[in-house]
DRENLODREN-803585 format. One line per field, with one value per residue: x, y, z of N, C-alpha, C, O in turn; residue number from 0. Coordinates in Angstrom, 2 decimals, always signed. Example, Ala and Ser with C-alpha at 12.3 -4.5 7.8 and 13.67 -1.06 7.14 Angstrom:
// residues 2
nc1 c(+13.19_+12.85)
nc2 c(-5.69_-2.25)
nc3 c(+7.80_+7.08)
cac1 c(+12.30_+13.67)
cac2 c(-4.50_-1.06)
cac3 c(+7.80_+7.14)
cc1 c(+13.20_+12.90)
cc2 c(-3.30_+0.03)
cc3 c(+7.80_+7.87)
oc1 c(+14.24_+13.41)
oc2 c(-3.32_+1.14)
oc3 c(+8.46_+8.04)
num c(0_1)
END
This chain:
// residues 216
nc1 c(+189.16_+186.98_+186.68_+184.19_+181.50_+178.67_+176.28_+177.45_+179.47_+177.86_+177.67_+179.88_+180.15_+178.71_+179.42_+181.98_+180.95_+179.76_+181.97_+183.62_+181.80_+181.68_+184.40_+185.95_+188.04_+190.31_+193.58_+196.84_+197.96_+200.66_+203.19_+205.10_+207.79_+208.92_+209.72_+211.59_+211.33_+208.67_+209.06_+210.76_+208.96_+207.09_+208.31_+208.84_+206.14_+205.29_+203.80_+203.43_+201.73_+200.57_+200.48_+202.52_+204.94_+204.92_+205.59_+207.95_+209.17_+209.13_+211.35_+213.36_+213.37_+213.49_+216.32_+217.53_+216.84_+217.24_+217.91_+220.68_+221.46_+220.86_+222.20_+224.79_+224.39_+225.36_+224.63_+223.76_+222.87_+220.81_+219.24_+218.51_+217.00_+214.51_+213.92_+211.44_+209.28_+209.46_+210.86_+213.34_+215.85_+215.91_+214.46_+216.22_+218.53_+217.57_+216.49_+218.79_+220.45_+218.51_+218.98_+221.79_+221.62_+219.59_+221.21_+223.40_+222.60_+220.23_+220.96_+220.38_+217.47_+214.09_+212.90_+210.35_+208.91_+207.20_+209.15_+211.67_+211.53_+210.96_+213.22_+214.61_+215.84_+213.58_+211.53_+208.53_+205.67_+203.24_+204.45_+205.69_+203.26_+202.27_+204.36_+204.09_+201.45_+200.64_+202.90_+203.82_+201.82_+200.73_+198.88_+199.25_+198.80_+196.91_+197.36_+197.50_+196.70_+196.64_+194.20_+192.76_+192.62_+191.03_+188.73_+187.96_+187.27_+185.20_+183.36_+182.53_+183.92_+186.08_+186.94_+189.46_+192.62_+195.22_+197.30_+198.22_+196.48_+193.88_+194.41_+194.63_+191.69_+190.58_+191.67_+190.36_+187.64_+187.50_+188.03_+190.96_+191.45_+190.58_+192.34_+194.07_+192.34_+190.27_+191.86_+192.82_+190.62_+189.37_+191.56_+191.13_+188.59_+188.60_+190.23_+188.71_+185.99_+185.48_+186.46_+188.94_+188.36_+185.00_+183.70_+182.08_+179.48_+176.64_+176.88_+178.08_+178.22_+177.94_+176.41_+174.26_+174.99_+176.93_+177.58_+178.36_+177.76_+176.92_+177.58_+180.03)
nc2 c(+45.46_+43.32_+44.17_+43.74_+42.92_+42.37_+40.83_+38.88_+37.49_+35.83_+34.18_+32.75_+30.14_+28.56_+29.27_+28.14_+25.22_+25.14_+25.12_+23.09_+20.76_+20.98_+20.98_+18.29_+17.08_+18.93_+20.03_+21.41_+22.99_+23.01_+20.98_+18.54_+16.72_+16.86_+18.87_+21.15_+21.04_+22.09_+24.75_+25.83_+25.64_+27.32_+29.93_+30.34_+30.75_+33.04_+35.78_+34.39_+31.57_+28.28_+26.14_+26.94_+26.80_+24.23_+23.06_+23.82_+23.07_+20.27_+19.21_+20.70_+19.57_+16.86_+16.59_+17.76_+16.96_+17.56_+19.59_+19.93_+19.67_+22.11_+24.03_+23.57_+24.10_+26.17_+29.48_+31.03_+28.71_+27.90_+30.22_+29.89_+27.38_+28.46_+30.81_+31.32_+31.66_+34.00_+37.08_+36.02_+36.59_+37.45_+35.52_+33.15_+34.05_+34.02_+31.29_+29.90_+31.14_+30.36_+27.79_+27.28_+28.61_+26.83_+24.53_+25.25_+26.38_+24.82_+22.18_+21.04_+20.77_+21.93_+24.30_+23.68_+25.61_+29.02_+31.06_+30.57_+29.86_+32.58_+33.64_+32.84_+33.60_+34.86_+33.82_+34.73_+35.65_+34.17_+32.27_+30.97_+30.02_+28.68_+26.25_+25.19_+24.67_+23.12_+20.99_+20.64_+20.38_+22.07_+24.44_+27.60_+30.05_+31.97_+31.14_+33.94_+34.44_+35.91_+35.08_+34.38_+36.87_+38.42_+36.89_+36.98_+39.55_+39.94_+38.22_+39.26_+38.97_+40.19_+43.57_+44.58_+45.43_+44.93_+41.84_+40.87_+41.97_+41.00_+38.50_+38.21_+38.88_+36.73_+34.75_+35.19_+34.67_+31.90_+28.46_+27.42_+24.58_+24.67_+26.55_+25.85_+24.50_+26.48_+28.24_+26.67_+25.88_+28.37_+29.34_+27.65_+27.82_+30.42_+30.11_+28.41_+29.55_+32.14_+34.47_+37.01_+38.80_+39.09_+37.13_+33.92_+34.50_+33.58_+30.45_+30.04_+28.67_+29.86_+32.32_+32.98_+33.82_+35.69_+39.17_+40.82_+39.18_+39.06_+41.73_+42.45)
nc3 c(+20.66_+18.89_+15.38_+13.71_+11.71_+13.60_+13.16_+11.32_+12.85_+14.15_+12.39_+12.16_+12.83_+10.98_+8.42_+8.81_+8.92_+6.40_+4.70_+5.58_+4.95_+2.11_+1.36_+2.52_+2.51_+1.70_+1.42_+1.88_-0.96_-1.79_-3.12_-1.15_+0.51_+3.13_+5.92_+5.42_+2.39_+2.27_+3.22_+1.56_-0.76_+0.17_+0.42_-2.19_-3.25_-2.74_-4.32_-6.77_-8.22_-6.94_-8.54_-10.44_-9.03_-7.95_-10.19_-10.60_-8.31_-8.41_-10.32_-8.93_-6.26_-6.75_-7.50_-5.48_-2.39_+0.24_+2.98_+3.36_+0.79_-0.28_+0.69_-0.34_-2.82_-5.53_-5.78_-8.38_-9.80_-8.39_-8.64_-11.60_-11.47_-10.04_-11.33_-12.85_-10.93_-10.41_-8.80_-8.29_-7.55_-4.69_-3.30_-4.06_-2.68_+0.05_+0.60_+0.37_+2.40_+4.63_+4.39_+5.12_+7.75_+9.15_+9.24_+10.55_+12.97_+13.87_+13.67_+11.18_+10.94_+10.49_+12.53_+15.06_+16.22_+16.49_+17.48_+16.69_+13.98_+12.87_+12.80_+10.68_+7.71_+5.00_+5.91_+7.31_+9.15_+7.89_+6.30_+8.49_+9.81_+7.93_+7.99_+10.64_+11.04_+8.85_+8.40_+10.96_+12.47_+14.08_+15.40_+15.93_+14.81_+12.15_+8.86_+6.70_+3.76_+0.25_-0.50_+1.80_+2.95_+1.27_+1.25_+3.95_+4.45_+2.57_+3.71_+6.05_+8.26_+9.29_+9.39_+8.70_+6.94_+7.00_+7.11_+9.48_+11.22_+10.39_+10.74_+13.66_+14.22_+13.16_+14.92_+17.23_+16.40_+15.67_+17.10_+18.40_+17.39_+14.88_+13.51_+11.34_+9.39_+8.78_+7.23_+5.26_+3.86_+3.28_+1.53_-0.72_-1.44_-2.30_-4.49_-6.28_-6.34_-5.11_-6.75_-7.13_-8.90_-10.59_-8.78_-8.34_-7.27_-7.51_-7.72_-5.17_-2.09_+0.17_-0.36_+1.11_+3.59_+3.36_+3.26_+1.19_-1.03_-4.50_-4.82_-5.81)
cac1 c(+187.67_+187.08_+186.30_+183.67_+179.95_+178.23_+175.64_+178.23_+179.87_+176.99_+177.55_+181.19_+180.23_+177.94_+180.49_+183.04_+180.42_+179.49_+183.17_+184.04_+181.04_+182.13_+185.80_+186.16_+189.61_+191.19_+194.74_+197.90_+198.43_+202.18_+203.66_+206.51_+208.05_+209.52_+209.44_+212.53_+210.56_+207.41_+209.35_+211.15_+207.85_+206.15_+208.93_+208.69_+205.04_+205.07_+203.60_+203.24_+200.90_+200.95_+200.75_+203.72_+205.84_+204.93_+206.34_+209.52_+209.85_+209.22_+212.66_+214.39_+213.31_+214.15_+217.76_+218.04_+215.50_+217.54_+218.40_+222.07_+221.47_+220.70_+223.42_+225.83_+224.16_+225.69_+223.16_+223.30_+222.38_+219.42_+218.11_+218.02_+215.92_+213.44_+213.68_+209.94_+208.42_+209.36_+211.53_+214.14_+217.14_+215.40_+213.97_+217.31_+219.33_+216.75_+216.43_+220.41_+220.89_+217.79_+219.64_+223.06_+221.22_+219.03_+222.20_+224.41_+222.08_+219.05_+221.34_+219.73_+216.42_+213.44_+212.48_+209.05_+208.18_+207.09_+209.96_+212.82_+211.03_+210.92_+214.60_+215.05_+215.88_+212.52_+210.46_+207.58_+204.61_+202.49_+205.18_+205.73_+202.07_+202.05_+204.90_+203.75_+200.03_+200.91_+203.90_+203.93_+200.12_+200.67_+198.06_+199.72_+198.27_+196.13_+197.68_+196.54_+197.29_+195.79_+192.79_+191.97_+192.59_+189.95_+187.28_+187.70_+186.49_+183.85_+182.38_+182.46_+184.75_+186.97_+187.26_+190.90_+193.35_+196.64_+197.20_+198.24_+195.16_+193.02_+194.85_+194.16_+190.38_+190.20_+192.05_+189.26_+186.41_+187.78_+188.84_+192.51_+191.76_+190.10_+192.94_+194.64_+191.32_+189.63_+192.74_+193.04_+189.35_+189.32_+192.21_+190.93_+187.36_+189.00_+190.73_+187.50_+184.72_+185.09_+187.60_+189.28_+187.56_+184.08_+183.45_+180.97_+178.34_+175.50_+177.54_+178.58_+176.94_+177.80_+175.86_+173.10_+175.49_+177.82_+176.89_+178.73_+177.19_+176.42_+177.75_+181.39)
cac2 c(+45.16_+42.86_+44.91_+42.74_+42.83_+41.58_+39.76_+37.87_+36.90_+34.94_+33.23_+32.03_+28.45_+28.11_+29.68_+26.88_+24.33_+24.69_+25.07_+21.56_+20.02_+20.97_+20.61_+17.85_+16.64_+19.81_+19.88_+22.35_+22.74_+22.82_+19.55_+18.33_+15.42_+17.25_+20.23_+22.01_+21.31_+22.96_+25.85_+26.36_+25.94_+28.47_+31.07_+30.34_+30.81_+34.63_+36.51_+33.22_+30.41_+27.03_+25.42_+27.01_+26.37_+22.89_+22.56_+24.19_+22.47_+18.78_+19.00_+21.06_+18.39_+15.83_+16.65_+18.50_+16.91_+17.81_+21.13_+20.14_+19.93_+23.35_+24.62_+23.48_+24.61_+27.44_+30.41_+31.15_+27.82_+28.03_+31.21_+29.49_+26.51_+29.13_+31.81_+31.32_+32.09_+35.66_+37.83_+34.83_+36.72_+37.53_+34.06_+32.29_+34.25_+33.69_+29.87_+29.75_+31.51_+29.86_+26.41_+27.88_+28.77_+25.70_+23.50_+25.65_+26.69_+23.76_+20.89_+20.50_+20.45_+23.06_+24.25_+23.27_+26.80_+30.28_+32.03_+30.11_+30.01_+33.51_+33.94_+32.29_+34.24_+34.54_+33.33_+35.84_+34.81_+33.68_+31.19_+30.24_+29.43_+27.25_+25.16_+24.77_+24.02_+21.78_+19.96_+19.89_+19.99_+22.84_+25.75_+28.62_+31.11_+31.45_+31.56_+34.65_+34.81_+37.14_+34.59_+34.69_+38.31_+38.87_+36.37_+37.16_+40.79_+39.51_+37.32_+40.19_+38.25_+41.49_+45.08_+45.15_+45.14_+44.35_+40.89_+40.60_+42.46_+39.94_+36.98_+38.25_+38.85_+35.19_+33.84_+35.33_+33.87_+30.45_+27.89_+26.77_+23.39_+25.04_+27.50_+25.30_+24.16_+27.40_+29.04_+25.84_+25.86_+29.87_+29.53_+26.82_+28.52_+31.73_+29.67_+27.90_+30.08_+33.61_+35.07_+38.46_+39.43_+38.24_+35.87_+33.37_+34.32_+32.59_+29.05_+29.88_+28.04_+30.65_+33.50_+33.54_+34.21_+36.59_+40.43_+40.99_+38.52_+39.81_+43.21_+42.50)
cac3 c(+20.41_+17.59_+14.52_+12.68_+11.79_+14.48_+12.63_+10.59_+14.01_+14.44_+11.07_+11.93_+12.63_+9.89_+7.53_+8.92_+8.69_+5.16_+4.07_+5.81_+4.25_+0.99_+1.27_+3.69_+2.59_+1.16_+2.04_+1.16_-2.56_-2.21_-2.93_-0.36_+1.24_+4.51_+6.60_+4.36_+1.06_+2.43_+3.68_+0.30_-1.63_+0.52_+0.00_-3.73_-3.78_-2.84_-5.52_-7.47_-8.13_-6.57_-9.72_-11.07_-8.00_-8.06_-11.38_-10.43_-7.34_-8.91_-10.67_-8.04_-5.10_-7.30_-7.31_-4.14_-1.50_+1.67_+3.41_+3.05_-0.76_-0.92_+1.24_-1.08_-4.16_-6.06_-5.68_-9.52_-10.32_-7.54_-9.54_-12.72_-11.42_-9.70_-12.19_-13.38_-9.93_-10.15_-7.54_-7.98_-6.69_-3.20_-3.19_-3.88_-1.46_+1.29_+0.51_+0.57_+3.83_+5.49_+4.66_+6.12_+9.18_+9.83_+9.36_+11.57_+14.28_+14.29_+13.46_+10.05_+11.18_+10.43_+13.83_+15.32_+16.95_+15.82_+17.64_+15.91_+12.52_+12.56_+12.92_+9.32_+6.32_+4.09_+6.77_+7.95_+10.07_+6.95_+6.15_+9.65_+10.13_+7.10_+8.10_+11.88_+10.80_+7.81_+8.80_+12.36_+13.12_+15.44_+15.48_+16.68_+14.02_+10.97_+7.69_+6.03_+2.32_-0.16_-0.37_+2.97_+3.39_+0.58_+1.86_+5.33_+4.55_+1.98_+4.52_+7.03_+9.49_+9.55_+8.41_+8.48_+5.51_+7.22_+7.08_+10.81_+12.04_+10.08_+11.65_+14.90_+14.43_+12.77_+15.89_+18.03_+15.95_+15.88_+18.18_+18.20_+16.76_+13.83_+12.65_+10.17_+8.59_+8.16_+6.46_+3.85_+3.19_+2.79_+0.27_-1.75_-1.80_-3.03_-5.88_-7.15_-6.27_-4.84_-7.23_-6.66_-9.99_-10.69_-7.99_-8.75_-6.26_-7.81_-7.37_-4.02_-1.12_+1.15_-0.61_+2.19_+4.83_+2.83_+3.17_+0.19_-2.17_-5.77_-4.84_-6.13)
cc1 c(+187.84_+186.24_+185.66_+182.23_+179.61_+177.03_+176.39_+179.07_+179.21_+176.83_+178.87_+181.06_+179.71_+178.72_+181.55_+182.24_+180.22_+180.71_+183.67_+183.02_+181.53_+183.40_+186.22_+187.75_+190.81_+192.38_+195.84_+198.34_+199.71_+202.66_+205.07_+206.42_+208.52_+209.39_+210.08_+211.74_+209.37_+207.90_+209.98_+209.97_+206.96_+206.87_+208.80_+207.19_+204.56_+204.93_+203.88_+202.17_+201.42_+201.39_+202.13_+204.86_+206.01_+205.70_+207.67_+209.85_+209.96_+210.57_+213.52_+214.54_+213.89_+215.68_+218.26_+216.94_+215.84_+218.14_+219.95_+222.26_+221.60_+221.76_+224.53_+225.74_+224.51_+224.28_+222.65_+222.45_+220.82_+218.43_+217.58_+216.92_+214.43_+212.98_+212.27_+208.96_+208.42_+210.26_+212.47_+215.32_+216.91_+215.09_+215.23_+218.30_+218.72_+216.83_+217.94_+220.89_+219.98_+218.44_+220.98_+222.61_+220.62_+219.99_+223.21_+223.69_+220.81_+219.65_+220.63_+218.25_+215.20_+212.87_+211.05_+208.21_+208.19_+208.35_+211.32_+212.44_+211.10_+212.38_+215.03_+214.79_+214.52_+211.46_+209.41_+206.48_+203.69_+203.32_+205.50_+204.62_+201.81_+202.91_+204.50_+202.19_+200.27_+201.61_+203.88_+202.74_+199.98_+199.96_+198.41_+199.46_+197.43_+196.92_+196.71_+197.33_+196.42_+194.32_+192.00_+191.88_+191.17_+188.59_+187.01_+186.88_+185.06_+182.72_+181.91_+183.24_+185.82_+186.68_+188.67_+191.49_+194.63_+196.44_+197.26_+196.90_+194.03_+193.17_+194.23_+192.59_+189.88_+190.28_+190.87_+187.80_+186.42_+188.32_+190.10_+192.32_+191.18_+190.78_+193.41_+193.38_+190.74_+190.72_+192.71_+191.70_+188.92_+190.22_+191.53_+189.30_+187.71_+189.43_+189.75_+186.36_+185.01_+186.38_+188.05_+188.65_+186.42_+183.96_+182.15_+179.82_+176.99_+175.72_+178.12_+177.74_+177.02_+177.22_+174.92_+173.63_+176.61_+177.20_+177.45_+178.57_+176.58_+176.54_+179.35_+181.38)
cc2 c(+44.61_+43.53_+44.11_+43.07_+41.96_+40.42_+38.73_+37.26_+35.76_+33.87_+32.51_+30.63_+27.93_+28.32_+28.30_+25.58_+23.90_+24.66_+23.72_+20.64_+19.91_+20.64_+19.74_+17.41_+17.47_+19.89_+21.22_+22.30_+22.76_+21.45_+19.50_+17.30_+15.63_+18.57_+21.19_+22.22_+22.43_+24.31_+26.62_+26.60_+27.06_+29.83_+31.41_+31.02_+32.43_+35.04_+35.42_+32.09_+29.04_+26.20_+25.69_+26.62_+24.75_+22.19_+22.95_+23.18_+20.64_+18.60_+19.39_+19.83_+17.19_+15.53_+17.00_+18.22_+17.19_+19.37_+21.15_+20.17_+21.50_+24.33_+24.54_+23.87_+25.79_+28.58_+30.90_+30.31_+27.43_+28.92_+30.78_+28.51_+27.26_+30.23_+32.26_+31.76_+33.51_+35.93_+36.56_+35.22_+36.92_+36.41_+32.93_+32.56_+33.90_+32.24_+29.55_+30.13_+30.84_+28.45_+26.39_+27.86_+27.76_+24.61_+23.96_+25.90_+25.69_+22.56_+20.36_+20.44_+21.82_+23.16_+24.22_+24.35_+28.05_+31.11_+31.80_+30.22_+31.48_+34.41_+33.78_+33.22_+33.98_+34.02_+34.31_+34.76_+34.04_+32.27_+30.18_+29.47_+28.37_+26.10_+24.50_+24.05_+23.00_+20.50_+19.52_+19.84_+20.99_+24.18_+26.98_+30.15_+30.83_+32.00_+33.01_+35.23_+35.98_+36.41_+34.67_+36.21_+38.69_+38.33_+36.64_+38.68_+40.71_+39.01_+38.11_+39.73_+39.09_+42.59_+45.45_+44.74_+44.52_+43.01_+40.17_+40.80_+41.41_+38.66_+37.15_+38.46_+37.39_+34.50_+33.87_+34.57_+32.66_+29.75_+27.37_+25.70_+23.57_+25.83_+27.14_+24.86_+25.26_+28.22_+28.23_+25.86_+27.30_+29.80_+28.52_+27.36_+29.65_+31.40_+29.14_+28.87_+31.84_+34.42_+36.32_+39.17_+38.62_+37.07_+35.38_+33.11_+33.35_+31.22_+28.82_+29.41_+28.88_+32.14_+34.11_+34.22_+35.47_+38.03_+41.02_+40.23_+39.26_+41.37_+43.59_+42.56)
cc3 c(+19.06_+16.75_+13.43_+12.73_+12.67_+14.19_+11.79_+11.61_+14.25_+13.62_+11.21_+11.88_+11.41_+8.36_+7.46_+8.59_+7.23_+4.58_+4.36_+5.07_+2.70_+0.59_+2.28_+3.82_+1.93_+1.90_+1.41_-0.13_-2.74_-2.04_-2.17_+0.49_+2.58_+4.72_+5.45_+3.31_+1.25_+2.34_+2.27_-0.69_-1.14_+0.30_-1.67_-4.01_-3.51_-4.21_-6.92_-7.34_-7.65_-7.51_-10.46_-10.03_-7.81_-9.25_-11.18_-9.27_-7.47_-9.39_-9.48_-6.81_-5.57_-7.20_-6.29_-2.89_-0.10_+1.71_+3.06_+1.47_-1.08_-0.34_+0.50_-2.54_-4.32_-6.36_-6.98_-10.09_-9.62_-8.45_-10.59_-12.58_-10.68_-10.41_-12.34_-12.28_-9.43_-8.63_-7.10_-7.36_-5.38_-2.79_-2.88_-2.88_-0.11_+1.60_+0.99_+1.74_+4.75_+5.46_+5.50_+7.34_+9.79_+9.94_+10.57_+13.05_+14.73_+13.70_+12.10_+9.74_+11.11_+11.71_+13.88_+16.05_+16.44_+15.95_+16.91_+14.60_+12.12_+12.43_+11.57_+8.37_+5.38_+4.87_+7.83_+8.61_+9.19_+6.81_+7.24_+10.12_+9.24_+7.54_+9.69_+11.52_+9.86_+8.20_+10.08_+13.07_+14.24_+15.03_+16.43_+15.96_+13.12_+9.90_+7.12_+4.57_+1.75_-0.48_+0.83_+3.41_+2.50_+1.03_+3.14_+5.59_+3.74_+2.56_+5.71_+8.38_+10.00_+8.63_+8.30_+6.99_+5.85_+7.78_+8.86_+11.78_+11.82_+10.84_+13.13_+15.49_+14.03_+14.34_+17.06_+17.75_+15.99_+16.76_+17.59_+17.18_+15.42_+12.84_+11.36_+9.02_+7.95_+7.30_+5.03_+3.48_+2.72_+1.21_-0.81_-2.20_-2.67_-4.21_-6.75_-7.11_-6.10_-5.42_-6.83_-7.68_-10.60_-10.27_-8.41_-7.61_-6.45_-7.54_-6.23_-2.87_-0.05_+0.83_+0.38_+3.37_+4.48_+2.48_+1.75_-1.46_-3.28_-5.77_-5.37_-7.57)
oc1 c(+188.56_+185.07_+186.26_+181.77_+180.11_+176.88_+175.80_+179.55_+179.81_+176.15_+179.07_+181.69_+180.21_+178.55_+181.85_+182.89_+180.40_+180.61_+184.18_+183.54_+181.72_+183.56_+186.94_+188.46_+191.92_+192.25_+195.44_+199.20_+200.08_+202.54_+206.00_+205.42_+208.58_+209.01_+209.39_+211.35_+209.21_+207.37_+209.71_+209.94_+206.20_+206.18_+208.69_+207.09_+203.56_+205.72_+204.50_+201.81_+202.56_+202.46_+202.77_+205.78_+207.07_+206.26_+208.55_+210.87_+210.69_+211.12_+214.32_+215.60_+214.69_+216.16_+219.41_+216.26_+214.97_+218.62_+220.47_+223.25_+222.31_+222.08_+225.35_+226.69_+224.16_+223.25_+221.46_+221.48_+219.92_+217.32_+216.40_+215.96_+213.36_+211.85_+211.92_+207.87_+207.78_+210.29_+212.49_+215.91_+217.84_+215.50_+215.30_+218.88_+219.45_+217.19_+218.11_+221.81_+220.51_+218.45_+221.19_+223.16_+220.93_+219.68_+223.71_+224.25_+220.42_+218.84_+220.36_+217.79_+215.53_+212.30_+210.42_+207.06_+209.23_+208.77_+212.02_+213.28_+211.31_+212.50_+215.86_+213.65_+214.38_+210.39_+209.67_+206.46_+203.23_+202.80_+205.59_+204.79_+201.25_+202.39_+204.65_+201.97_+200.03_+201.16_+203.92_+202.64_+199.23_+200.58_+197.86_+199.85_+197.04_+197.20_+195.48_+198.18_+195.73_+193.35_+190.81_+191.04_+190.27_+187.57_+185.84_+186.13_+184.03_+181.54_+180.96_+183.02_+186.44_+186.29_+189.01_+191.00_+195.13_+195.65_+196.56_+196.45_+193.35_+192.31_+193.47_+192.24_+188.86_+189.36_+190.50_+187.06_+185.39_+189.22_+190.21_+192.95_+191.27_+190.35_+193.26_+193.62_+190.60_+190.16_+192.62_+191.70_+188.13_+189.76_+191.56_+188.94_+187.12_+189.17_+189.86_+185.74_+184.73_+187.20_+187.32_+188.33_+186.71_+184.04_+181.23_+179.38_+176.51_+174.73_+178.66_+176.58_+176.14_+177.49_+174.75_+172.98_+177.06_+176.40_+176.69_+179.03_+175.72_+175.86_+179.82_+182.45)
oc2 c(+45.11_+43.63_+43.78_+43.48_+40.84_+39.38_+37.66_+36.22_+34.73_+32.87_+31.61_+29.93_+26.95_+27.58_+27.63_+24.76_+22.76_+23.95_+23.12_+19.66_+18.81_+20.02_+20.30_+17.39_+17.01_+19.81_+21.90_+21.46_+22.53_+20.83_+20.25_+16.94_+14.63_+19.36_+21.86_+23.36_+23.42_+25.08_+27.78_+27.62_+27.67_+30.81_+32.52_+31.81_+32.92_+34.76_+35.79_+31.78_+28.68_+25.59_+24.78_+25.98_+24.17_+21.09_+22.25_+22.49_+19.92_+17.67_+18.58_+19.29_+16.54_+14.44_+16.66_+19.15_+17.12_+20.07_+22.14_+20.73_+21.98_+25.35_+25.45_+23.96_+26.63_+28.39_+31.22_+30.68_+26.81_+28.62_+31.03_+28.60_+26.65_+30.67_+33.40_+32.22_+34.06_+35.18_+36.10_+34.40_+36.51_+36.19_+32.14_+31.67_+33.48_+31.89_+28.92_+29.46_+30.62_+27.88_+25.58_+27.09_+27.59_+23.69_+23.18_+25.62_+25.76_+21.81_+19.16_+20.15_+22.80_+22.14_+24.64_+24.13_+28.34_+31.78_+32.75_+30.85_+31.65_+35.57_+34.59_+33.64_+32.82_+33.81_+34.48_+33.53_+33.07_+31.24_+28.96_+28.42_+27.32_+24.99_+23.28_+22.88_+21.86_+19.36_+18.33_+19.31_+20.81_+24.96_+27.22_+31.21_+29.67_+33.20_+33.06_+36.10_+36.77_+37.13_+34.97_+36.58_+39.27_+39.00_+36.55_+38.94_+41.26_+39.17_+37.68_+40.28_+38.78_+42.55_+46.54_+43.98_+43.67_+42.83_+39.26_+40.10_+40.97_+37.98_+36.33_+38.32_+36.92_+33.90_+32.87_+34.04_+32.11_+30.31_+26.96_+25.81_+22.57_+26.00_+27.86_+24.96_+25.23_+29.01_+28.79_+25.83_+27.38_+30.09_+28.98_+27.21_+29.81_+32.17_+29.37_+28.88_+32.63_+34.93_+36.80_+40.32_+37.53_+36.06_+36.11_+32.04_+32.58_+30.65_+27.74_+29.80_+28.72_+33.07_+35.31_+35.01_+36.14_+38.13_+41.85_+40.55_+40.10_+42.13_+44.73_+42.60)
oc3 c(+18.19_+17.12_+12.41_+13.79_+12.66_+14.84_+11.60_+11.15_+14.55_+13.85_+10.39_+11.08_+10.85_+7.39_+6.46_+7.92_+6.80_+3.58_+3.41_+4.54_+2.17_-0.46_+3.11_+4.82_+1.65_+3.12_+0.47_-0.39_-3.89_-0.98_-2.46_+1.12_+3.29_+3.86_+4.69_+3.09_+0.54_+1.54_+1.97_-1.37_-1.90_+0.01_-2.18_-4.96_-4.05_-5.11_-7.93_-6.20_-7.92_-7.45_-10.99_-10.54_-7.56_-9.26_-11.69_-9.39_-6.79_-8.81_-9.01_-6.52_-4.90_-6.88_-6.01_-2.46_+0.76_+0.83_+2.56_+1.00_-1.96_-0.94_+0.63_-3.31_-3.50_-7.01_-7.07_-10.74_-10.19_-8.88_-10.84_-13.34_-10.77_-10.24_-12.02_-12.63_-8.53_-7.66_-5.96_-6.66_-4.69_-1.65_-1.93_-2.26_+0.78_+2.73_+2.04_+2.20_+5.83_+6.55_+6.41_+8.13_+10.97_+10.71_+11.37_+14.11_+15.89_+13.16_+12.05_+8.64_+11.79_+12.12_+12.92_+16.43_+15.85_+15.00_+16.57_+13.95_+10.92_+12.05_+11.19_+8.16_+5.00_+4.29_+9.02_+8.58_+9.79_+7.22_+7.09_+10.73_+9.57_+7.53_+9.84_+11.82_+10.27_+8.30_+10.40_+14.18_+15.20_+14.31_+17.51_+16.47_+13.02_+9.90_+7.14_+4.40_+2.40_-0.71_+0.87_+4.22_+3.10_+1.18_+3.52_+6.53_+4.12_+2.24_+6.37_+9.47_+11.01_+7.46_+7.85_+6.16_+5.12_+8.70_+9.31_+12.69_+12.75_+11.40_+13.64_+16.66_+14.54_+14.89_+17.69_+18.58_+16.35_+17.39_+16.43_+16.12_+14.69_+11.70_+10.38_+7.81_+6.72_+6.54_+3.94_+2.25_+1.78_+0.10_-1.95_-3.37_-3.74_-5.14_-7.95_-8.17_-7.00_-4.66_-5.96_-7.36_-11.11_-10.96_-8.78_-7.18_-5.62_-7.08_-5.99_-2.76_+0.80_+1.60_+0.56_+4.06_+5.42_+1.54_+1.25_-2.56_-3.00_-6.46_-5.35_-8.19)
num c(0_1_2_3_4_5_6_7_8_9_10_11_12_13_14_15_16_17_18_19_20_21_22_23_24_25_26_27_28_29_30_31_32_33_34_35_36_37_38_39_40_41_42_43_44_45_46_47_48_49_50_51_52_53_54_55_56_57_58_59_60_61_62_63_64_65_66_67_68_69_70_71_72_73_74_75_76_77_78_79_80_81_82_83_84_85_86_87_88_89_90_91_92_93_94_95_96_97_98_99_100_101_102_103_104_105_106_107_108_109_110_111_112_113_114_115_116_117_118_119_120_121_122_123_124_125_126_127_128_129_130_131_132_133_134_135_136_137_138_139_140_141_142_143_144_145_146_147_148_149_150_151_152_153_154_155_156_157_158_159_160_161_162_163_164_165_166_167_168_169_170_171_172_173_174_175_176_177_178_179_180_181_182_183_184_185_186_187_188_189_190_191_192_193_194_195_196_197_198_199_200_201_202_203_204_205_206_207_208_209_210_211_212_213_214_215)
END
């Protein structure tokens, strides 16, 4: 059973419409030119800002634009490139082994389905959802990052704290065609208005439908 505030469920469409009106052209903030670059950038974005990731990948992708480049890139050299994104040891290892697996098992092409993506090192459901929805334009799920998690709870769209359970609630609230949009818009709104600390409720166009407006 969907664990949400019934009154807020009725405002689901209004929330989506207001977000779409405010952010009609918002898109994924991670800069990339192919599916592999998006995969790398998404792995690097864990516990790191997109701004920092884009600074790192600008130089990285200029020298190593393709998955084959990363397969032959020495691990220690890769670590130096991504050091500032944090957790660079694990990230470098995952990126390196991901490149090797994609070349060996997927003919050098990033898979376009959830089942295969989840077999790739460093790729969990959130990352897979990003790749599928942003690059392949396939809505197989909803990206639930820290912003979506925070806003979904504040807006009363879920009472859950587990990202997987939050995603399941959102999947039931929004039609499949809107899954990529709702996540991208919530992420942008979380960065610009609904901050983790001291959200700008006064300047928020959702404050009339948000049960937690002016309470955080």
